[in-house]
LOSEMI-90377 format. One record per residue (C-alpha): residue in three letters; y, z, x. Coordinates in nm, 4 decimals, always signed. Example, Ala and Ser with C-alpha at 12.3 -4.5 7.8 and 13.67 -1.06 7.14 Angstrom:
2
<site aa="Ala" north="-0.4500" up="+0.7800" east="+1.2300"/>
<site aa="Ser" north="-0.1060" up="+0.7140" east="+1.3670"/>
//
This chain:
359
<site aa="Met" north="-0.0383" up="-0.0146" east="-0.0450"/>
<site aa="Ile" north="+0.3306" up="-0.1487" east="+0.1950"/>
<site aa="Glu" north="+0.5799" up="+0.1786" east="+0.0188"/>
<site aa="Ser" north="+0.9031" up="+0.0556" east="+0.1366"/>
<site aa="Glu" north="+1.0965" up="-0.2024" east="-0.0236"/>
<site aa="Asp" north="+1.2744" up="-0.3434" east="+0.3157"/>
<site aa="Tyr" north="+0.9996" up="-0.3233" east="+0.4833"/>
<site aa="Lys" north="+0.7865" up="-0.5601" east="+0.1791"/>
<site aa="Glu" north="+1.0741" up="-0.8043" east="+0.2099"/>
<site aa="Asp" north="+1.0539" up="-0.8159" east="+0.6075"/>
<site aa="Leu" north="+0.6922" up="-0.8792" east="+0.5146"/>
<site aa="Ile" north="+0.7806" up="-1.1476" east="+0.2761"/>
<site aa="Lys" north="+1.0198" up="-1.3565" east="+0.5108"/>
<site aa="Ile" north="+0.7554" up="-1.3509" east="+0.8174"/>
<site aa="Ala" north="+0.5406" up="-1.5263" east="+0.5576"/>
<site aa="Arg" north="+0.7821" up="-1.7491" east="+0.4302"/>
<site aa="Lys" north="+0.8476" up="-1.9056" east="+0.7767"/>
<site aa="Leu" north="+0.4878" up="-2.0557" east="+0.7748"/>
<site aa="Glu" north="+0.6471" up="-2.2460" east="+0.4293"/>
<site aa="Arg" north="+0.6474" up="-2.5812" east="+0.5761"/>
<site aa="Ser" north="+0.3951" up="-2.5184" east="+0.8801"/>
<site aa="Ser" north="+0.0577" up="-2.6463" east="+0.7116"/>
<site aa="Gln" north="-0.2498" up="-2.4241" east="+0.5684"/>
<site aa="Ser" north="+0.1022" up="-2.2551" east="+0.3968"/>
<site aa="Tyr" north="+0.0297" up="-1.8702" east="+0.2873"/>
<site aa="Pro" north="-0.1099" up="-1.7426" east="-0.0260"/>
<site aa="Lys" north="+0.1347" up="-1.7345" east="-0.3619"/>
<site aa="Asp" north="+0.1933" up="-1.6344" east="-0.6254"/>
<site aa="Glu" north="+0.3702" up="-1.8830" east="-0.9577"/>
<site aa="Asn" north="+0.6278" up="-1.7868" east="-0.8323"/>
<site aa="Gly" north="+0.5739" up="-1.8890" east="-0.5081"/>
<site aa="Ile" north="+0.5739" up="-1.5784" east="-0.3838"/>
<site aa="Pro" north="+0.3526" up="-1.4264" east="-0.0840"/>
<site aa="Thr" north="+0.0591" up="-1.2344" east="-0.2568"/>
<site aa="Glu" north="+0.0238" up="-0.8495" east="-0.2048"/>
<site aa="Thr" north="-0.3343" up="-0.8816" east="-0.0562"/>
<site aa="Tyr" north="-0.1604" up="-1.1968" east="+0.1820"/>
<site aa="Leu" north="+0.1079" up="-0.8861" east="+0.2266"/>
<site aa="Glu" north="-0.1307" up="-0.6078" east="+0.3201"/>
<site aa="Tyr" north="-0.3283" up="-0.7956" east="+0.5668"/>
<site aa="Leu" north="+0.0132" up="-0.8623" east="+0.7569"/>
<site aa="Ser" north="+0.1112" up="-0.5320" east="+0.7907"/>
<site aa="Leu" north="-0.1896" up="-0.4850" east="+0.9631"/>
<site aa="Met" north="-0.0644" up="-0.6543" east="+1.2556"/>
<site aa="Tyr" north="+0.3292" up="-0.5859" east="+1.2284"/>
<site aa="Asp" north="+0.4119" up="-0.1888" east="+1.1794"/>
<site aa="Pro" north="+0.7991" up="-0.2404" east="+1.0420"/>
<site aa="Glu" north="+0.9467" up="-0.1985" east="+1.3750"/>
<site aa="Ile" north="+0.7028" up="-0.4546" east="+1.5102"/>
<site aa="Ala" north="+0.8394" up="-0.6600" east="+1.1875"/>
<site aa="Lys" north="+1.1869" up="-0.7077" east="+1.2686"/>
<site aa="Leu" north="+1.1016" up="-0.8397" east="+1.5947"/>
<site aa="Val" north="+0.8868" up="-1.1203" east="+1.4489"/>
<site aa="Leu" north="+1.1512" up="-1.2077" east="+1.1991"/>
<site aa="His" north="+1.3052" up="-1.3549" east="+1.5319"/>
<site aa="Leu" north="+1.0700" up="-1.5862" east="+1.6465"/>
<site aa="Pro" north="+1.0010" up="-1.9217" east="+1.6011"/>
<site aa="Val" north="+0.6301" up="-2.0482" east="+1.4306"/>
<site aa="Phe" north="+0.3819" up="-2.2000" east="+1.7123"/>
<site aa="Pro" north="+0.3887" up="-2.4506" east="+1.8282"/>
<site aa="Lys" north="+0.7628" up="-2.3771" east="+1.8751"/>
<site aa="Thr" north="+0.8497" up="-2.1347" east="+2.1329"/>
<site aa="Val" north="+1.1494" up="-1.9132" east="+2.2075"/>
<site aa="Ser" north="+1.2109" up="-1.7444" east="+2.5599"/>
<site aa="Ile" north="+1.2225" up="-1.4192" east="+2.6363"/>
<site aa="Val" north="+1.5572" up="-1.4280" east="+2.7783"/>
<site aa="Lys" north="+1.6450" up="-1.5424" east="+2.4289"/>
<site aa="Phe" north="+1.3775" up="-1.3026" east="+2.2074"/>
<site aa="Ala" north="+1.5719" up="-1.0621" east="+2.4274"/>
<site aa="Lys" north="+1.8933" up="-1.1572" east="+2.3186"/>
<site aa="Ser" north="+1.8353" up="-1.2292" east="+1.9883"/>
<site aa="Val" north="+1.6841" up="-0.8915" east="+1.8640"/>
<site aa="Gly" north="+1.9749" up="-0.6695" east="+2.1134"/>
<site aa="Met" north="+1.6656" up="-0.4999" east="+2.3670"/>
<site aa="Glu" north="+1.6571" up="-0.5716" east="+2.7624"/>
<site aa="Lys" north="+1.3772" up="-0.8300" east="+2.7659"/>
<site aa="Thr" north="+1.1076" up="-0.6282" east="+2.9979"/>
<site aa="Glu" north="+1.1453" up="-0.2770" east="+2.7299"/>
<site aa="Leu" north="+1.0430" up="-0.6059" east="+2.4535"/>
<site aa="Met" north="+0.7549" up="-0.6943" east="+2.6632"/>
<site aa="Asn" north="+0.5978" up="-0.4125" east="+2.6989"/>
<site aa="Met" north="+0.6987" up="-0.3384" east="+2.3112"/>
<site aa="Val" north="+0.4755" up="-0.6641" east="+2.2245"/>
<site aa="Glu" north="+0.2541" up="-0.6490" east="+2.4906"/>
<site aa="Glu" north="-0.0540" up="-0.5365" east="+2.2968"/>
<site aa="Leu" north="+0.0383" up="-0.7331" east="+1.9709"/>
<site aa="Thr" north="+0.0355" up="-1.0526" east="+2.2172"/>
<site aa="Glu" north="-0.2493" up="-0.9563" east="+2.3425"/>
<site aa="Arg" north="-0.4234" up="-0.9187" east="+2.0232"/>
<site aa="Gly" north="-0.2979" up="-1.2714" east="+1.9160"/>
<site aa="Phe" north="-0.0290" up="-1.1596" east="+1.6347"/>
<site aa="Ile" north="+0.2464" up="-1.2400" east="+1.8751"/>
<site aa="Ile" north="+0.1716" up="-1.6025" east="+2.0681"/>
<site aa="Lys" north="+0.2260" up="-1.5614" east="+2.4518"/>
<site aa="Leu" north="+0.3368" up="-1.8953" east="+2.6237"/>
<site aa="Gly" north="+0.3670" up="-1.8214" east="+2.9979"/>
<site aa="Lys" north="+0.7259" up="-1.6436" east="+2.9608"/>
<site aa="Asn" north="+0.8084" up="-1.7731" east="+2.6044"/>
<site aa="Tyr" north="+0.6471" up="-1.6521" east="+2.2658"/>
<site aa="Ala" north="+0.6288" up="-1.7386" east="+1.9193"/>
<site aa="Gln" north="+0.4603" up="-1.6095" east="+1.5778"/>
<site aa="Pro" north="+0.0888" up="-1.7318" east="+1.5172"/>
<site aa="Met" north="+0.1445" up="-2.0424" east="+1.2662"/>
<site aa="Pro" north="-0.1000" up="-2.0124" east="+0.9248"/>
<site aa="Leu" north="-0.4543" up="-2.0832" east="+1.1330"/>
<site aa="Phe" north="-0.3875" up="-1.8265" east="+1.3983"/>
<site aa="Val" north="-0.2853" up="-1.5704" east="+1.1011"/>
<site aa="Tyr" north="-0.6646" up="-1.6141" east="+0.9119"/>
<site aa="Asp" north="-0.8530" up="-1.6843" east="+1.2098"/>
<site aa="Ile" north="-0.7309" up="-1.4903" east="+1.5091"/>
<site aa="Pro" north="-0.8472" up="-1.1259" east="+1.4075"/>
<site aa="Phe" north="-1.1585" up="-1.3131" east="+1.4048"/>
<site aa="Ile" north="-1.1957" up="-1.4936" east="+1.7264"/>
<site aa="Leu" north="-1.0450" up="-1.2022" east="+1.9932"/>
<site aa="Lys" north="-1.2687" up="-0.9526" east="+2.0756"/>
<site aa="Lys" north="-1.0396" up="-0.6828" east="+2.1475"/>
<site aa="Asn" north="-0.9885" up="-0.7610" east="+1.7557"/>
<site aa="Ile" north="-1.3277" up="-0.7930" east="+1.6801"/>
<site aa="Glu" north="-1.4261" up="-0.3915" east="+1.8461"/>
<site aa="His" north="-1.0981" up="-0.2835" east="+1.6476"/>
<site aa="Lys" north="-1.0890" up="+0.0159" east="+1.3467"/>
<site aa="Asp" north="-0.9217" up="-0.2577" east="+1.1087"/>
<site aa="Val" north="-1.1771" up="-0.5339" east="+1.2149"/>
<site aa="Lys" north="-1.3578" up="-0.4770" east="+0.8041"/>
<site aa="Lys" north="-1.0287" up="-0.4612" east="+0.6579"/>
<site aa="Phe" north="-0.8857" up="-0.7571" east="+0.7987"/>
<site aa="Ala" north="-1.2460" up="-0.9423" east="+0.6787"/>
<site aa="Glu" north="-1.2345" up="-0.7917" east="+0.3748"/>
<site aa="Leu" north="-0.8061" up="-0.9036" east="+0.2697"/>
<site aa="Ser" north="-0.8679" up="-1.2471" east="+0.3901"/>
<site aa="Arg" north="-1.1742" up="-1.3053" east="+0.2078"/>
<site aa="Lys" north="-0.9487" up="-1.1416" east="-0.1336"/>
<site aa="Phe" north="-0.6936" up="-1.3679" east="-0.1004"/>
<site aa="Phe" north="-0.8457" up="-1.6061" east="+0.0777"/>
<site aa="Val" north="-1.1133" up="-1.6831" east="-0.2918"/>
<site aa="Asp" north="-0.9228" up="-1.4430" east="-0.5816"/>
<site aa="Asp" north="-0.5751" up="-1.5715" east="-0.4731"/>
<site aa="Lys" north="-0.7508" up="-1.8944" east="-0.4832"/>
<site aa="Tyr" north="-0.5730" up="-1.9637" east="-0.1419"/>
<site aa="Tyr" north="-0.8999" up="-2.2031" east="-0.0156"/>
<site aa="Asn" north="-0.7068" up="-2.4617" east="-0.2327"/>
<site aa="Thr" north="-0.3884" up="-2.4146" east="+0.0207"/>
<site aa="Trp" north="-0.5959" up="-2.4206" east="+0.2975"/>
<site aa="Gln" north="-0.8051" up="-2.6368" east="+0.2604"/>
<site aa="Thr" north="-0.5680" up="-2.9859" east="+0.0925"/>
<site aa="Ser" north="-0.2131" up="-3.0453" east="+0.1091"/>
<site aa="Lys" north="+0.0298" up="-3.0894" east="-0.1868"/>
<site aa="Asn" north="-0.0310" up="-3.3951" east="-0.1887"/>
<site aa="Gly" north="-0.4203" up="-3.3663" east="-0.1744"/>
<site aa="Thr" north="-0.5036" up="-3.4919" east="+0.1323"/>
<site aa="Pro" north="-0.7402" up="-3.2613" east="+0.2693"/>
<site aa="Arg" north="-0.5963" up="-3.1241" east="+0.6182"/>
<site aa="Phe" north="-0.9774" up="-3.1124" east="+0.7722"/>
<site aa="Arg" north="-1.1915" up="-3.4327" east="+0.8016"/>
<site aa="Val" north="-1.4958" up="-3.4827" east="+0.8923"/>
<site aa="Leu" north="-1.6641" up="-3.6302" east="+1.2115"/>
<site aa="Thr" north="-1.9701" up="-3.8358" east="+1.2398"/>
<site aa="Val" north="-2.2709" up="-3.7850" east="+1.4182"/>
<site aa="Ser" north="-2.3938" up="-4.1653" east="+1.4518"/>
<site aa="Glu" north="-2.7826" up="-4.2546" east="+1.5754"/>
<site aa="Glu" north="-2.6808" up="-4.4264" east="+1.8990"/>
<site aa="Val" north="-3.0249" up="-4.4670" east="+2.1217"/>
<site aa="Glu" north="-2.9608" up="-4.5011" east="+2.4704"/>
<site aa="Pro" north="-3.2448" up="-4.5844" east="+2.7546"/>
<site aa="Gln" north="-3.3836" up="-4.2412" east="+2.7240"/>
<site aa="Lys" north="-3.3604" up="-4.2183" east="+2.3494"/>
<site aa="Glu" north="-3.0688" up="-3.9910" east="+2.3368"/>
<site aa="Ile" north="-2.9068" up="-3.9656" east="+2.0234"/>
<site aa="Val" north="-2.5636" up="-3.8499" east="+2.0729"/>
<site aa="Pro" north="-2.2690" up="-3.7773" east="+1.8717"/>
<site aa="Ile" north="-2.0040" up="-4.1128" east="+1.9020"/>
<site aa="Glu" north="-1.6886" up="-4.2004" east="+1.6623"/>
<site aa="Glu" north="-1.4165" up="-4.0193" east="+1.6963"/>
<site aa="Val" north="-1.5462" up="-3.7306" east="+1.8777"/>
<site aa="Tyr" north="-1.5579" up="-3.7985" east="+2.1959"/>
<site aa="Asn" north="-1.2790" up="-3.9987" east="+2.1209"/>
<site aa="Ile" north="-1.0524" up="-3.6676" east="+2.0318"/>
<site aa="Ile" north="-1.1607" up="-3.4603" east="+2.3511"/>
<site aa="Asp" north="-1.1213" up="-3.7647" east="+2.6180"/>
<site aa="Lys" north="-0.7017" up="-3.6993" east="+2.5151"/>
<site aa="Trp" north="-0.6684" up="-3.3687" east="+2.5902"/>
<site aa="Asp" north="-0.7603" up="-3.1854" east="+2.9595"/>
<site aa="Asp" north="-0.7364" up="-2.8320" east="+2.8620"/>
<site aa="Phe" north="-1.0366" up="-2.6726" east="+2.6492"/>
<site aa="Ala" north="-1.1216" up="-2.3365" east="+2.4978"/>
<site aa="Ile" north="-1.4640" up="-2.2081" east="+2.3881"/>
<site aa="Ile" north="-1.3380" up="-1.9860" east="+2.0955"/>
<site aa="Pro" north="-1.6246" up="-1.8102" east="+1.8384"/>
<site aa="Cys" north="-1.6373" up="-1.9645" east="+1.4876"/>
<site aa="Pro" north="-1.4085" up="-1.7915" east="+1.3249"/>
<site aa="Cys" north="-1.5588" up="-1.7894" east="+0.9407"/>
<site aa="Arg" north="-1.9510" up="-1.7136" east="+1.1342"/>
<site aa="Gln" north="-1.7339" up="-1.4444" east="+1.2613"/>
<site aa="Arg" north="-1.6270" up="-1.3209" east="+0.9312"/>
<site aa="Thr" north="-1.8856" up="-1.3056" east="+0.7476"/>
<site aa="Glu" north="-2.1107" up="-1.1129" east="+1.0702"/>
<site aa="Val" north="-1.8225" up="-0.8381" east="+1.0601"/>
<site aa="Glu" north="-1.9058" up="-0.8155" east="+0.6666"/>
<site aa="Gly" north="-2.2953" up="-0.8167" east="+0.6935"/>
<site aa="Ile" north="-2.3479" up="-1.1047" east="+0.5200"/>
<site aa="Arg" north="-2.3890" up="-1.3807" east="+0.7190"/>
<site aa="Val" north="-2.6328" up="-1.6242" east="+0.5572"/>
<site aa="Cys" north="-2.6995" up="-1.8061" east="+0.9044"/>
<site aa="Lys" north="-2.7025" up="-1.5564" east="+1.1112"/>
<site aa="Asp" north="-3.0730" up="-1.7109" east="+1.2574"/>
<site aa="Lys" north="-2.9951" up="-2.0455" east="+1.2334"/>
<site aa="Tyr" north="-2.6550" up="-2.0756" east="+1.3779"/>
<site aa="Pro" north="-2.4627" up="-1.9183" east="+1.7158"/>
<site aa="Ile" north="-2.1435" up="-1.8094" east="+1.7005"/>
<site aa="His" north="-2.0015" up="-1.9099" east="+1.9817"/>
<site aa="Asn" north="-1.9060" up="-2.3601" east="+2.0067"/>
<site aa="Cys" north="-1.5827" up="-2.3855" east="+1.7890"/>
<site aa="Thr" north="-1.3532" up="-2.6034" east="+2.0190"/>
<site aa="Leu" north="-0.9117" up="-2.5813" east="+2.0435"/>
<site aa="Leu" north="-0.7341" up="-2.8503" east="+2.2379"/>
<site aa="Gly" north="-0.4123" up="-2.8824" east="+2.4119"/>
<site aa="Pro" north="-0.1822" up="-2.5832" east="+2.3892"/>
<site aa="Tyr" north="-0.3500" up="-2.4408" east="+2.1361"/>
<site aa="Ala" north="-0.6582" up="-2.3761" east="+2.4038"/>
<site aa="Lys" north="-0.4130" up="-2.2589" east="+2.6292"/>
<site aa="Ala" north="-0.2060" up="-2.0082" east="+2.4296"/>
<site aa="Val" north="-0.5995" up="-1.8480" east="+2.3236"/>
<site aa="Leu" north="-0.6812" up="-1.8760" east="+2.6898"/>
<site aa="Glu" north="-0.3279" up="-1.6970" east="+2.7941"/>
<site aa="Met" north="-0.4763" up="-1.3655" east="+2.5175"/>
<site aa="Asn" north="-0.7632" up="-1.3453" east="+2.8177"/>
<site aa="Asp" north="-0.9974" up="-1.2531" east="+2.5952"/>
<site aa="Pro" north="-1.3041" up="-1.2251" east="+2.7137"/>
<site aa="Asp" north="-1.4565" up="-1.4002" east="+2.4619"/>
<site aa="Ile" north="-1.2391" up="-1.7396" east="+2.4916"/>
<site aa="Lys" north="-1.3764" up="-1.9000" east="+2.7440"/>
<site aa="Ser" north="-1.2005" up="-2.2330" east="+2.9742"/>
<site aa="Ala" north="-1.4169" up="-2.5368" east="+2.9872"/>
<site aa="Thr" north="-1.3892" up="-2.8591" east="+3.1576"/>
<site aa="Arg" north="-1.3898" up="-3.1472" east="+2.8605"/>
<site aa="Glu" north="-1.7961" up="-3.2376" east="+2.9797"/>
<site aa="Asp" north="-1.9272" up="-2.9171" east="+2.8342"/>
<site aa="Ile" north="-1.7195" up="-3.0004" east="+2.5132"/>
<site aa="Lys" north="-1.8686" up="-3.2976" east="+2.5117"/>
<site aa="Asn" north="-2.2233" up="-3.1081" east="+2.5745"/>
<site aa="Leu" north="-2.1524" up="-2.8549" east="+2.3342"/>
<site aa="Thr" north="-2.0513" up="-3.0885" east="+2.0494"/>
<site aa="Lys" north="-2.4256" up="-3.2768" east="+2.1205"/>
<site aa="Glu" north="-2.6269" up="-2.8919" east="+2.1339"/>
<site aa="Ala" north="-2.4135" up="-2.8736" east="+1.7488"/>
<site aa="Ala" north="-2.5161" up="-3.1515" east="+1.5801"/>
<site aa="Glu" north="-2.9138" up="-3.1297" east="+1.6707"/>
<site aa="Ile" north="-2.9046" up="-2.7929" east="+1.5384"/>
<site aa="Gly" north="-2.7395" up="-2.8912" east="+1.2543"/>
<site aa="Leu" north="-2.3664" up="-2.8170" east="+1.2562"/>
<site aa="Val" north="-2.1014" up="-3.0343" east="+1.0682"/>
<site aa="His" north="-1.8336" up="-3.1674" east="+1.2736"/>
<site aa="Cys" north="-1.5144" up="-3.1427" east="+1.1833"/>
<site aa="Thr" north="-1.1213" up="-3.1635" east="+1.2270"/>
<site aa="Asp" north="-0.7886" up="-3.1881" east="+1.1551"/>
<site aa="Asn" north="-0.7094" up="-3.4781" east="+0.9485"/>
<site aa="Arg" north="-0.4904" up="-3.6742" east="+1.1667"/>
<site aa="Ala" north="-0.5151" up="-3.9995" east="+1.4247"/>
<site aa="Glu" north="-0.3004" up="-3.7786" east="+1.6644"/>
<site aa="Asn" north="-0.2289" up="-3.4100" east="+1.8624"/>
<site aa="Thr" north="-0.5812" up="-3.2125" east="+1.7052"/>
<site aa="Ser" north="-0.6286" up="-2.8559" east="+1.7990"/>
<site aa="Ile" north="-0.9895" up="-2.8267" east="+1.6903"/>
<site aa="Leu" north="-1.3173" up="-2.9450" east="+1.6951"/>
<site aa="Cys" north="-1.5111" up="-2.7178" east="+1.4439"/>
<site aa="Ala" north="-1.8800" up="-2.6849" east="+1.4770"/>
<site aa="Cys" north="-1.9396" up="-2.6069" east="+1.0770"/>
<site aa="Cys" north="-2.1966" up="-2.4197" east="+0.9085"/>
<site aa="Glu" north="-2.1854" up="-2.4649" east="+0.5070"/>
<site aa="Cys" north="-2.2290" up="-2.0662" east="+0.3840"/>
<site aa="Cys" north="-1.9273" up="-1.9386" east="+0.5770"/>
<site aa="Cys" north="-1.6660" up="-2.2275" east="+0.6781"/>
<site aa="Gly" north="-1.3771" up="-2.2072" east="+0.4943"/>
<site aa="Met" north="-1.3335" up="-2.5781" east="+0.4893"/>
<site aa="Ile" north="-1.6839" up="-2.7318" east="+0.4409"/>
<site aa="Gly" north="-1.6890" up="-2.4420" east="+0.1764"/>
<site aa="Gly" north="-1.4480" up="-2.6292" east="-0.0586"/>
<site aa="Leu" north="-1.7695" up="-2.8882" east="-0.1167"/>
<site aa="Thr" north="-2.0396" up="-2.6079" east="-0.1022"/>
<site aa="Arg" north="-1.9086" up="-2.3275" east="-0.2391"/>
<site aa="Phe" north="-1.5863" up="-2.3576" east="-0.4207"/>
<site aa="Asp" north="-1.5200" up="-2.6736" east="-0.6392"/>
<site aa="Asn" north="-1.1856" up="-2.8825" east="-0.5271"/>
<site aa="Pro" north="-1.3924" up="-3.2621" east="-0.4261"/>
<site aa="Arg" north="-1.0224" up="-3.2610" east="-0.1666"/>
<site aa="Ala" north="-1.1428" up="-3.0589" east="+0.0507"/>
<site aa="Leu" north="-1.2402" up="-3.2689" east="+0.3491"/>
<site aa="Ala" north="-1.1761" up="-3.6351" east="+0.4157"/>
<site aa="Arg" north="-1.5414" up="-3.7935" east="+0.4601"/>
<site aa="Ala" north="-1.5948" up="-3.9908" east="+0.7930"/>
<site aa="Asn" north="-1.5435" up="-4.3491" east="+0.6985"/>
<site aa="Phe" north="-1.9192" up="-4.3905" east="+0.7765"/>
<site aa="Ile" north="-2.2553" up="-4.3612" east="+0.5387"/>
<site aa="Ser" north="-2.6051" up="-4.2782" east="+0.5870"/>
<site aa="Lys" north="-2.8340" up="-4.5741" east="+0.5887"/>
<site aa="Val" north="-3.1749" up="-4.5454" east="+0.5496"/>
<site aa="Asp" north="-3.4914" up="-4.8332" east="+0.6489"/>
<site aa="Glu" north="-3.7148" up="-4.8679" east="+0.4517"/>
<site aa="Asp" north="-3.9259" up="-5.0074" east="+0.6401"/>
<site aa="Leu" north="-3.9508" up="-4.6477" east="+0.8896"/>
<site aa="Cys" north="-3.8987" up="-4.3810" east="+0.6145"/>
<site aa="Val" north="-4.2161" up="-4.2310" east="+0.5164"/>
<site aa="Ala" north="-4.0388" up="-3.9771" east="+0.2962"/>
<site aa="Cys" north="-4.1561" up="-3.7195" east="+0.5900"/>
<site aa="Gly" north="-3.8064" up="-3.4382" east="+0.4556"/>
<site aa="Thr" north="-3.6428" up="-3.3350" east="+0.7288"/>
<site aa="Cys" north="-3.3139" up="-3.5257" east="+0.6725"/>
<site aa="Leu" north="-3.3366" up="-3.3304" east="+0.3011"/>
<site aa="Glu" north="-3.3385" up="-3.0193" east="+0.5105"/>
<site aa="Arg" north="-3.0488" up="-3.1571" east="+0.6868"/>
<site aa="Cys" north="-2.8386" up="-3.2174" east="+0.4158"/>
<site aa="Lys" north="-2.5850" up="-2.9697" east="+0.3227"/>
<site aa="Phe" north="-2.4027" up="-3.1503" east="+0.0676"/>
<site aa="Glu" north="-2.6796" up="-3.2253" east="-0.1672"/>
<site aa="Ala" north="-2.6235" up="-3.6414" east="-0.0993"/>
<site aa="Ile" north="-3.0362" up="-3.6936" east="-0.0324"/>
<site aa="Glu" north="-3.2871" up="-3.7125" east="-0.2723"/>
<site aa="Ile" north="-3.7198" up="-3.7842" east="-0.1727"/>
<site aa="Asn" north="-3.9158" up="-4.0771" east="-0.4381"/>
<site aa="Asp" north="-4.1369" up="-4.2624" east="-0.2318"/>
<site aa="Lys" north="-3.8231" up="-4.3047" east="+0.0440"/>
<site aa="Ala" north="-3.5676" up="-4.0755" east="+0.1088"/>
<site aa="Val" north="-3.2313" up="-4.1907" east="-0.0960"/>
<site aa="Ile" north="-2.8686" up="-4.1182" east="-0.0584"/>
<site aa="Asn" north="-2.5821" up="-4.0377" east="-0.2890"/>
<site aa="Pro" north="-2.2481" up="-4.2271" east="-0.1548"/>
<site aa="Asp" north="-2.0456" up="-4.0274" east="-0.3878"/>
<site aa="Lys" north="-2.2156" up="-3.6984" east="-0.1801"/>
<site aa="Cys" north="-2.2287" up="-3.8326" east="+0.1754"/>
<site aa="Val" north="-1.9436" up="-3.7591" east="+0.3381"/>
<site aa="Gly" north="-2.1058" up="-3.9556" east="+0.6646"/>
<site aa="Cys" north="-2.1385" up="-3.6813" east="+0.8781"/>
<site aa="Gly" north="-2.5112" up="-3.7207" east="+0.9849"/>
<site aa="Leu" north="-2.6968" up="-3.4700" east="+1.0365"/>
<site aa="Cys" north="-2.9596" up="-3.6372" east="+0.8325"/>
<site aa="Ala" north="-2.9715" up="-3.9635" east="+1.1327"/>
<site aa="Val" north="-2.9798" up="-3.7177" east="+1.4683"/>
<site aa="Thr" north="-3.3201" up="-3.5622" east="+1.3870"/>
<site aa="Cys" north="-3.5077" up="-3.8369" east="+1.2044"/>
<site aa="Pro" north="-3.8449" up="-3.7891" east="+1.3366"/>
<site aa="Glu" north="-3.9006" up="-4.1710" east="+1.2397"/>
<site aa="Glu" north="-3.5460" up="-4.3072" east="+1.3446"/>
<site aa="Ala" north="-3.4897" up="-4.4309" east="+0.9924"/>
<site aa="Leu" north="-3.1300" up="-4.3090" east="+0.9081"/>
<site aa="Ser" north="-2.8811" up="-4.4714" east="+1.0718"/>
<site aa="Met" north="-2.5292" up="-4.5030" east="+0.9784"/>
<site aa="Val" north="-2.3003" up="-4.7224" east="+0.8945"/>
<site aa="Arg" north="-1.9039" up="-4.8137" east="+0.8950"/>
<site aa="Tyr" north="-1.7612" up="-4.7487" east="+0.4856"/>
<site aa="Glu" north="-1.4484" up="-4.7737" east="+0.4746"/>
<site aa="Arg" north="-1.3082" up="-4.4988" east="+0.2169"/>
<site aa="Glu" north="-1.0702" up="-4.2725" east="+0.4167"/>
<site aa="Val" north="-0.7385" up="-4.3161" east="+0.5792"/>
<site aa="Ile" north="-0.6727" up="-4.0934" east="+0.8471"/>
<site aa="Pro" north="-0.3108" up="-4.0113" east="+0.8293"/>
<site aa="Gly" north="-0.1017" up="-4.1153" east="+1.1205"/>
<site aa="Ala" north="-0.3277" up="-4.3537" east="+1.2360"/>
<site aa="Asn" north="-0.2059" up="-4.7273" east="+1.2769"/>
<site aa="Ser" north="-0.2739" up="-5.0043" east="+1.0213"/>
//
């Protein structure tokens, strides 16, 4: 319960600074941040810190410590010491000598990425509140889909490409995205970590947690937090990680834009806040589908059912042969990766325009 009206107003102002950022914040019908979200923010910022955060731009914009200190009327050393714990926990972003307020992605996920937050006494409360505003306040609609109906995330295809060694590797945009960046950070999947904290993770014995990747400036930001659960990685490391994730049945997703993608996720159907729009919530535009679709070679298919077990979107039926439902297939290609008969492949199927892509 936030008892002080001044403190509550500061938290509202902090939330409203996120209005124009992707994924914004959970709000009521009047555009006011929900009570649950404000309580969540209060776990990050006490009344004194909240007044400081009001002076910060939202990441990826930053302000130097000199300007930050001047704006709040403090000596820079005093200010740096005052916010040190907040930067270590990711509640204030520190990049070199520059500072910023976290963008909505970090606000929602950072309590479940850093080890120091997972071990903190407030982590269960963070998990409970985040699930409440995500589901009950229907933040999932804002999280998954923009105001104009464009999905915020898109599926990346894992297509069947047979090399001389008959190795199946992820292609389409996956490697292209990785090749655009030099800085990579492997992080725990915050969605699986959140359900782990709550003790409700369905995929506990099926999927690992540490196989999502932040890219470019977002990688730099989390690496500066010096958390043992955040690992710096090479480009080749990330390519191997995406290959392994596909083989075990995780769906690759990224920001639904052509340039400056910030994240490469390995998503499960039971925990993921994005895929959940299709598997747990009724949001048909939760994900932009890949511009590929699964195709069955009926001469090779023996109706073994391997693809049926792999598909997370109920897009496959098994009769005498596997049958693909094009309306449900998102083009992830997981069915093709482990088909023992090599009867499945991915074929081009144009249906989504990637925002920012050249026409």
